[in-house]
VEXLUM-338782 format. One record per residue (C-alpha): x, y, z; residue in one letter. Coordinates in steps of 0.25 Angstrom, whole numbers, plus 5000, padded with zeros to 4 digits. Layout:
XYZA
...
! end
This chain:
578454725919M
578354825907L
578854785894V
579054915887T
579454985874S
579755135875A
578855215866L
579455315856A
578755435861L
579055585859T
579555665870S
578455755869S
577455645872T
578155575883V
579455645887G
580755575891S
581055475901A
581255575912R
579955665914P
580155805909K
579755925918K
579055995907A
578055885906A
577655875921K
576155895919F
575055795923E
574755695913G
575955715904S
576555595899L
578055575902I
578355435895S
577655315890A
578055175887L
577355075879R
577254945887V
576854795885S
575554765892A
575154615888P
573654595888G
573254735887V
572354775875D
573154905872G
574454975872S
575155015886A
576055125889F
576755155902A
576755305904V
577355405913K
576655535915Y
576555655924W
575555665935S
575355745948R
575655705963S
574855735975V
575655865976H
575455905962N
576855875958R
577155805944P
577255655946Q
577655555935S
576755435935V
576755305926T
575655225921G
575055145909I
574255185897V
573455075890F
572955115876V
571855035869P
572154965856N
571655025843G
571355175839T
570855275850A
569455335847P
569355475845A
569755555857G
570555445862G
570455325871W
569655345884P
570555325896V
570455245909I
571455285919S
571655175930Y
572155195944G
572755075950H
572655015964P
573754995974T
574954925968D
576154985976G
576855125976M
578155095968A
578555105954S
578654955952Q
577154945956C
576755035944A
575554965937P
576055005923S
577254905925L
576154795922S
575254865911P
574554735908S
573954735922T
573954875925D
572454905923V
571354815926P
570454785914S
571354865905V
570954785893N
569454805895G
569754955895F
570654955883L
569754865875D
568654975877R
569555075871G
569955145884W
571455185886E
571955145900V
572955225908V
573455185922A
574355265931T
575355195940D
575255315950Y
576355405954Q
577455325961G
577255195954E
578055245942G
578255135931N
579755115932P
579855095917N
579455245915L
580455295926A
580755395931P
579455425938T
579155515950T
579755435962P
579055395975G
577955305979L
576555305974Q
575755395983P
574755275986H
573355325989G
573655475986V
572455485976N
572655625970L
573955595963P
573455455959E
572255525952A
573255615945H
574055495940N
572755425935I
572255555927I
573655595922D
573955465915I
572655485907V
573355615902R
574655555900A
574055445891A
573855555880S
575355565879G
575555415875V
575555405860P
574455325855G
573655325868A
572655425863D
571855435876P
570555505877S
570355615887S
569155535893N
569655445905Y
569055365916V
569855335929V
569855195935W
570555175949G
570655055957Y
570855055973S
572055155975Q
571655195961G
570255205964G
570455315974G
571355395964A
570255375953A
569255445963T
570255565964F
570355565949S
568955595948L
569055715957E
570255775950V
570155735935A
569455855930A
570355955936S
571655875935Y
571455835920A
570455925914P
570855875900G
570355735903L
568955685905H
568755585916L
567455505913R
567455415925G
568155365937V
568155225942V
568655195956A
568755045960T
568955015975A
569555155978P
570355175991S
569455266000V
569455316014D
570955306015L
571155356029A
570155256035D
570855156044A
572155196036F
573155116044Y
572155016050G
572254956065A
573654926070P
573554776070T
572954776056D
573754726044S
574554836038A
574054876024S
574954906012P
573955006008F
574155086020T
575655086019L
575555126004M
574655246008Y
575655296019V
576855286009A
576055335998G
575555466005Y
576955486010H
577455475996A
576355585992A
576355676004Y
577755656011G
577855686025T
576355716027K
576255556028V
577555516036R
577955376034L
578755386047S
577455416054A
576655306048A
577555186046L
578255096056T
579655046052Q
578954926046T
578055016038G
579255096033K
579854966028A
578654926021L
578455066015A
579855056009S
579354946000H
578355035994L
579355085984G
579754955978H
578554855981E
577154855976C
575854825983Y
575854675984G
577254675991A
576954786000I
575654716004A
576354586007Q
577454656015S
576454736024I
575554616026D
576354566038Q
576154696046Y
575054756054Q
574754906054V
575554946066D
576754876061Q
576754966048V
576155096053F
576455176065K
575055226066T
573655196063T
573255336063T
573355426051L
574055566053T
573055676050P
573955716038Q
573955576032F
572455566034R
572255696027L
573055646015L
572255516014L
570955596015S
571455686004A
571655565995N
570455485999D
569355475988P
568355515999L
569055645999N
568655675985V
567655795985R
567555835970G
566455785961V
566755745947S
565755735935P
566555605932T
565855475936P
566455385947L
566355235948L
566755165961F
566955015960V
567054935972Q
567154795977G
566254775990A
567254675996D
568454765994D
569354766007T
570454856001T
569654975997D
568254936004P
566954965997A
566555056009S
567555156005G
567155155990T
565655175995A
566055286004L
566855355993L
565655335983S
564655395993N
565655515995H
565755545981L
564255525978C
564055625989G
564855735982L
564055715969G
565055625962Q
564455525951D
564855395958V
564555255955V
564955135964L
564954995960W
565154895972M
565454755969Y
565054655979P
566054545982G
567254615975L
568554655982D
569654755979H
570354655969Q
569154595962S
568354735960I
569254775948V
569054655939G
567554635943S
567154775940S
567954795927S
566854775917S
565954865925D
567054975927V
567354965912T
565854985909H
565755105918W
567055165911I
566455145897A
565255225902D
566055345906R
566855345893F
565555335885S
564855445892G
563855375900Q
563055455910P
563455445925S
563155385935P
563255255927D
562055165927T
562955045923Y
562654925932Q
563954855935P
563954705933T
565154655941G
565154545951V
564154535963G
563154635959G
563754775959V
563154875968Q
563055005959N
562855135965S
562955285960H
562655425964C
562555565957N
! end
């Protein structure tokens, strides 16, 4: 849990406890709270800021800002904005509640002089910064998650002493990997005052509609339940819970507002697909919405380089999907590098690739040319491919 001490901040910087209507523009800071983060090599601030929903409405979102020790260089600290993996859909699941473990490899980044920001995503509002926009986190709805990832970079400039640069890199993992890919497409138009230097997507969620429910006698997936509930939260009656969920499914979904991923997965584990879902066929409207939020639907090309990091033995977000996405974006003309790590799965890929990812990010901040010719040195002889 957070151990907090309120910052003495001026109203012009952070506003009052309740959001002011006049300040509802993307990336504006609402409030900030210095928090204890044992073991972290820098200062930590839980923040609340304005972002944008899938319907372009103002949404208050929370997250964390980590500031390196010492004095910022001229122009400010370069920034890494992290998009987290699936952890739940409710306020008590907000990663900023556990700042010491919020971001993998945070000290490796801070010790290099990089500021680190990490959104909770809308719907996972840190209750210590209440009130926040109500409702479940729209799980897997990538455009607002991309907005959340970008807007916290802008919000960091309102935290006294944070002194962020306008140069930033986005790194997303799993659920956050899909959102990171969308951030590449929208960053230039959405936040033209910032300069996106690179995007890293580790084990992104891809090909969302493929075998979405599974076969009737398969084990029911907590991810599927969260997608159904998350898309209902984002799009309302375009995704009807009554049409998708059995009574058992509705009972399980009722826990999403007060339990996090581990508990949800444990609860659903005893059921098969046809006990939780009324159908194994997507409605045409739901399929269209999943397609619109699938990284495979990205059509824009950015001058910003993109790195995919993938464990070859990943069964949660399989390597085949990441390879398909890499080939798709290569075909559009995007600068893409794909690192495939043999023998690594969805959990082991982050730690085992951390030094390689850090090197690639350092090259982006130092202005090294792309595609990057760096050869990753991770476990098992990494397969390194690039295009354009």
